[in-house]
C-alpha positions in Angstrom: -59.9 41.7 104.4 -56.8 44.0 104.4 -55.6 45.5 107.7 -53.0 47.8 109.1 -51.9 48.4 112.8 -50.3 51.7 113.7 -48.6 51.8 117.1 -47.6 54.7 119.3 -45.7 54.7 122.6 -44.3 52.1 124.8 -43.3 48.4 124.5 -46.5 47.4 126.2 -48.4 48.9 123.3 -46.0 47.2 120.9 -46.8 43.9 122.6 -50.6 44.5 122.4 -50.4 45.4 118.7 -48.5 42.2 118.0 -51.3 40.3 119.6 -53.8 42.1 117.3 -51.8 41.3 114.3 -51.6 37.6 115.2 -55.4 37.3 115.6 -56.1 39.2 112.4 -53.7 37.1 110.4 -55.0 33.9 112.0 -58.5 34.9 110.9 -57.3 35.3 107.3 -56.7 39.0 107.1 -53.8 40.3 105.0 -51.4 43.0 106.2 -51.5 46.2 104.1 -50.3 49.8 104.1 -52.8 52.1 105.9 -53.6 53.8 102.6 -55.0 50.6 101.1 -56.3 48.8 104.2 -60.0 48.0 104.9 -59.5 48.3 108.7 -56.8 50.3 110.5 -56.2 49.8 114.2 -54.5 52.8 115.8 -53.0 51.9 119.2 -52.4 55.3 120.9 -50.2 56.7 123.7 -51.0 59.6 126.0 -47.9 60.1 128.0 -47.6 63.7 126.6 -49.7 66.2 124.8 -47.5 65.6 121.8 -48.5 61.9 121.9 -52.2 62.8 121.7 -51.5 65.2 118.9 -49.6 62.6 116.9 -52.4 60.2 117.2 -55.0 62.7 116.0 -52.8 63.7 113.0 -52.3 60.1 112.0 -56.0 59.3 112.2 -56.8 62.3 110.0 -54.1 61.4 107.5 -55.3 57.9 107.2 -58.9 59.1 106.7 -57.7 61.6 104.1 -55.5 59.1 102.2 -58.0 56.2 102.5 -61.6 57.5 102.8 -63.0 54.0 102.9 -60.9 52.8 105.8 -62.7 51.9 109.0 -60.5 53.1 111.9 -60.5 51.4 115.3 -58.7 53.4 118.0 -57.4 51.9 121.3 -54.7 52.6 123.8 -54.1 55.3 126.5 -55.4 58.3 124.5 -58.5 56.4 123.5 -59.0 55.4 127.1 -58.5 59.0 128.5 -60.4 60.9 125.9 -62.8 58.5 124.2 -65.3 61.2 123.2 -62.6 63.3 121.7 -61.3 60.3 119.6 -64.7 59.1 118.5 -65.5 62.3 116.5 -62.3 62.0 114.4 -62.9 61.1 110.8 -63.5 57.5 109.9 -63.4 56.3 113.5 -66.0 53.5 113.9 -65.1 52.3 117.3 -63.1 53.3 120.4 -61.8 50.5 122.6 -60.4 51.2 126.0 -57.3 49.5 127.4 -59.4 47.2 129.7 -61.1 45.8 126.6 -57.9 45.3 124.6 -57.8 41.5 125.1 -61.2 41.4 123.4 -60.6 44.0 120.8 -60.8 41.8 117.7 -64.1 40.3 118.8 -65.4 43.7 119.8 -64.8 45.1 116.3 -66.7 42.2 114.7 -69.7 44.3 113.8 -67.5 46.9 112.2 -65.4 44.7 109.9 -66.2 42.0 107.3 -65.3 38.3 108.0 -64.5 39.3 111.6 -66.5 36.3 112.9 -63.4 34.2 112.2 -61.1 36.3 114.3 -59.8 35.6 117.8 -61.0 32.0 118.0 -58.6 29.5 119.4 -55.4 31.3 118.6 -52.7 31.8 121.2 -50.6 35.0 121.3 -48.0 33.3 119.1 -49.4 30.9 116.5 -48.6 30.1 112.9 -49.6 33.5 111.9 -46.7 35.3 113.6 -43.1 34.4 112.9 -39.8 36.4 112.8 -40.1 39.1 110.2 -43.8 39.5 110.3 -44.6 43.2 110.7 -40.9 43.9 110.6 -40.3 42.3 114.0 -37.3 40.1 114.7 -37.6 40.1 118.5 -40.9 39.3 120.2 -42.3 41.7 122.8 -44.0 39.8 125.5 -46.2 41.7 128.0 -46.2 40.0 131.4 -47.8 42.8 133.4 -50.0 45.9 132.9 -51.2 48.7 135.2 -49.5 50.9 137.7 -50.2 52.2 141.2 -47.2 54.5 141.6 -48.2 58.1 142.5 -45.7 59.9 140.2 -46.9 63.5 140.1 -46.4 64.0 136.3 -47.9 60.7 135.0 -51.4 60.1 133.7 -50.8 56.4 132.9 -52.2 54.9 136.2 -55.6 56.4 135.3 -55.5 54.9 131.8 -54.0 51.5 132.6 -55.6 50.7 135.9 -54.1 48.8 138.9 -51.2 46.4 138.4 -52.2 43.0 137.0 -49.6 40.3 136.3 -49.8 37.3 134.0 -49.4 34.1 136.1 -45.9 32.6 135.8 -47.1 29.3 134.3 -48.9 31.3 131.6 -45.7 33.4 130.9 -43.7 30.2 130.6 -46.3 28.7 128.2 -46.1 31.9 126.1 -42.3 31.7 126.0 -42.5 28.1 124.8 -44.9 29.0 122.0 -42.8 32.1 121.0 -39.7 30.0 120.7 -41.6 27.3 118.7 -42.6 30.0 116.2 -38.9 30.7 115.6 -38.2 33.7 117.7 -34.8 33.9 119.4 -35.1 37.1 121.4 -37.9 38.0 123.7 -38.4 41.4 125.3 -40.2 41.2 128.6 -42.3 44.2 129.2 -45.0 45.8 131.5 -46.4 49.1 132.5 -44.7 48.7 135.9 -42.6 45.7 135.2 -40.9 45.7 138.5 -44.2 45.2 140.3 -44.7 41.8 138.6 -46.2 39.2 140.8 -47.2 41.4 143.8 -50.9 41.1 142.9 -50.8 37.3 142.4 -51.9 34.7 144.8 -49.5 33.3 145.9 -47.3 36.4 145.4 -44.4 36.2 143.1 -41.7 38.6 141.9 -39.9 39.6 138.7 -36.8 37.9 140.0 -38.7 34.6 140.5 -40.1 34.9 137.0 -36.7 35.4 135.5 -35.5 32.3 137.3 -38.2 30.3 135.6 -37.0 31.5 132.2 -33.2 31.4 132.7 -32.8 27.9 131.1 -34.7 28.7 127.9 -32.7 28.7 124.7 -33.5 32.4 124.1 -32.2 35.8 124.9 -34.5 37.7 127.2 -34.2 41.5 127.2 -35.7 43.2 130.3 -37.6 46.3 129.3 -37.9 49.5 131.4 -37.4 48.8 135.1 -37.9 51.4 137.8 -34.7 51.8 139.8 -36.4 50.9 143.2 -37.5 47.6 141.6 -34.1 46.6 140.2 -32.9 44.3 143.0 -29.3 43.2 143.4 -30.6 39.7 142.8 -31.8 40.8 139.3 -28.4 42.5 138.6 -26.5 39.3 139.7 -28.7 37.2 137.5 -28.1 39.3 134.4 -24.4 39.4 135.2 -24.1 35.6 135.4 -26.7 34.1 133.1 -26.3 34.3 129.3 -30.1 34.1 128.8 -30.4 37.8 129.8 -29.2 40.7 127.7 -26.6 42.9 129.4 -28.9 45.9 128.9 -31.0 47.9 131.4 -33.3 50.8 131.1 -33.6 52.5 134.4 -35.7 55.8 134.4 -33.9 58.5 136.4 -36.3 61.4 135.7 -34.1 63.9 137.7 -30.9 64.1 139.7 -32.0 66.8 142.2 -33.4 65.1 145.3 -35.7 68.1 145.8 -37.2 67.6 142.3 -37.4 63.8 142.8 -39.4 64.4 145.9 -41.8 66.8 144.2 -42.2 64.2 141.4 -43.0 61.6 144.1 -40.2 59.3 142.9 -39.3 56.9 145.8 -35.5 57.1 145.6 -32.6 59.6 145.9 -29.9 60.4 143.4 -27.4 58.7 145.7 -29.5 55.5 145.6 -29.8 55.6 141.8 -26.1 56.3 141.3 -25.1 53.5 143.6 -27.3 51.1 141.6 -26.0 52.0 138.1 -22.4 52.1 139.4 -22.8 48.6 140.7 -24.3 47.4 137.4 -21.4 48.9 135.5 -18.8 47.3 137.8 -20.4 43.9 137.5 -21.1 44.0 133.8 -18.4 46.2 132.1 -20.0 46.2 128.6 -23.5 46.8 129.8 -25.7 49.4 128.2 -27.9 51.4 130.6 -30.5 53.7 129.2 -32.6 56.2 131.1 -35.5 58.7 130.9 -35.1 62.3 132.0 -37.7 65.0 132.5 -36.6 68.6 132.2 -38.6 71.7 133.2 -40.7 70.1 135.9 -42.6 72.7 137.9 -40.3 74.4 140.3 -37.1 73.2 138.7 -34.5 75.9 139.3 -31.2 76.6 137.6 -29.5 74.9 140.5 -31.7 71.8 140.2 -31.0 71.6 136.5 -27.3 72.0 137.2 -27.4 69.0 139.5 -29.0 67.0 136.7 -26.5 68.0 134.1 -23.5 67.4 136.3 -24.7 64.0 137.3 -25.5 62.9 133.7 -22.1 64.1 132.4 -20.2 61.8 134.8 -22.7 58.9 134.9 -22.2 55.5 133.4 -25.5 55.8 131.4 -25.2 55.1 127.7 -28.3 56.7 126.2 -31.0 59.0 127.2 -34.7 59.7 126.4 -35.4 63.3 127.1 -38.9 64.5 127.9 -39.6 68.3 128.1 -42.2 68.6 130.8 -45.7 69.4 129.7 -48.9 69.5 131.8 -51.2 66.5 131.7 -54.7 67.5 133.0 -55.6 65.2 135.9 -52.0 64.9 137.3 -50.8 66.5 140.5 -48.0 68.3 138.7 -50.5 70.1 136.4 -51.7 72.0 139.6 -48.3 72.9 140.9 -46.9 76.4 140.9 -43.5 77.5 139.6 -44.1 76.5 136.0 -40.9 76.8 133.9 -41.1 79.0 130.8 -41.3 77.0 127.5 -38.1 78.6 126.1 -36.1 77.6 129.2 -37.5 74.0 129.0 -36.5 73.8 125.3 -33.0 75.1 126.1 -32.6 72.6 128.9 -33.9 69.7 126.8 -31.3 70.6 124.1 -28.5 70.6 126.7 -29.5 67.2 128.0 -29.8 65.7 124.5 -26.3 66.9 123.8 -25.1 65.2 127.0 -27.0 62.1 125.9 -25.2 62.1 122.5 -21.9 62.4 124.3 -22.6 59.5 126.6 -23.6 57.3 123.6 -20.4 58.3 121.7 -18.3 57.5 124.8 -20.0 54.1 125.1 -19.4 53.2 121.5 -15.8 54.4 121.7 -15.2 52.0 124.6 -16.9 49.1 122.6 -14.5 49.3 119.6 -12.5 46.1 119.4 -14.9 44.2 121.7 -16.8 41.1 120.4 -20.4 40.3 121.1 -23.2 37.9 120.1 -25.9 39.6 118.0 -29.1 38.9 116.1 -29.3 39.8 112.4 -32.2 42.1 111.3 -33.8 43.2 108.1 -31.8 41.7 105.1 -29.0 40.5 107.3 -26.9 43.6 106.9 -27.8 44.9 110.4 -27.2 43.2 113.7 -28.3 44.2 117.2 -25.9 43.0 119.9 -26.8 41.7 123.3 -25.8 45.0 124.8 -28.1 46.9 122.4 -25.7 48.3 119.7 -27.0 48.3 116.1 -24.1 47.6 113.7 -23.9 47.4 110.0 -22.2 44.2 108.8 -21.6 42.3 105.5 -24.8 40.6 104.7 -23.7 37.0 105.0 -26.7 35.6 107.0 -30.5 35.9 106.8 -32.6 37.7 109.3 -32.9 36.2 112.8 -29.5 34.5 112.8 -27.1 34.5 115.8 -23.7 35.8 114.8 -20.4 36.8 116.5 -19.4 40.4 115.6 -16.4 42.6 116.5 -17.2 46.3 116.9 -15.1 48.2 114.4 -16.7 51.7 114.7 -19.7 53.4 116.2 -22.0 51.9 113.7 -20.1 49.0 112.0 -19.1 45.5 112.9 -17.0 42.7 111.4 -18.4 39.2 111.3 -16.4 36.5 113.1 -16.4 32.8 112.5 -18.2 30.6 115.0 
């Protein structure tokens, strides 16, 4: 059987999709482009209306290009609007997020030879190794679910309450991943910073990181809410080579009034103090962030506060989200909706600021040296602090190298 997996959205979805691929390959299935696959798994996102639309368009395109394909749809859009998804062309099964761990077995009636799938294979077995599905780093989900009341977010209703993978299981996963040949592991979760609070006995993300700090791997911490990024975690990243000098700390806004309306549990001063401390402790660190523009009630003054903070901040790259209503969220019922043209103008301004921040970061990195992992054919390297640099192809994929930054997008290989 030939299969394809199409993934939308966050690193959690990427981790889930990697698990699907491992089980499918372990059962004898062969990876294929969607247009020639027998079965296509579409792992959807629903963080914005655009995400929903992208999933629908992709499903229709797959059905048009491959009329014989059996399409299995899962993820947040499938969980939020299962009936809407089920009537799309060629969709034979819709699997909600809660059933994702059993997806391969659930689809057994819909795909040939499926009785072999999902039996006795861990998340990282012989079927998955660096380079499979284009992945050099392994994305490891250690947590799912969220209980935060952010006014704009639909994800708590599609992912459920926080659930953490027990620490011993995470350690076992890391051991298997390393044995399969991976050298970089991205730790991810829907609300990663809440890791361990639901366990008995309780644990924490910091305690989990301490369990992993002596592994011969580079761990990259995925998106971490600023209120969960403890100084202990910052100190650990600053002093331990097992953790990448790279943070992603969603800001969402720099107006305290808007942050309160969003139900974000911090102030701009608290956020600024955190990222300033990180920059002071780890001078070459990269710090990404998410920003929402056009939230209901956002005034010109509010937006001005956001723009002014971003321009002077130590952030290195931005993900910009123009606000759009998500039915079922508190924000969708709020008054003071910002006109679409104003939202687009503000989003453009913030993206320009983001480009300037990235250029400034790369300017400061020219002449510095870093450890990095080769990707693709060996002519691309991603550094520990999350720069992608073109190099002379002297090493195969998944090789640690030392590289000097020579320009925004180029590096020079160093000996040793």
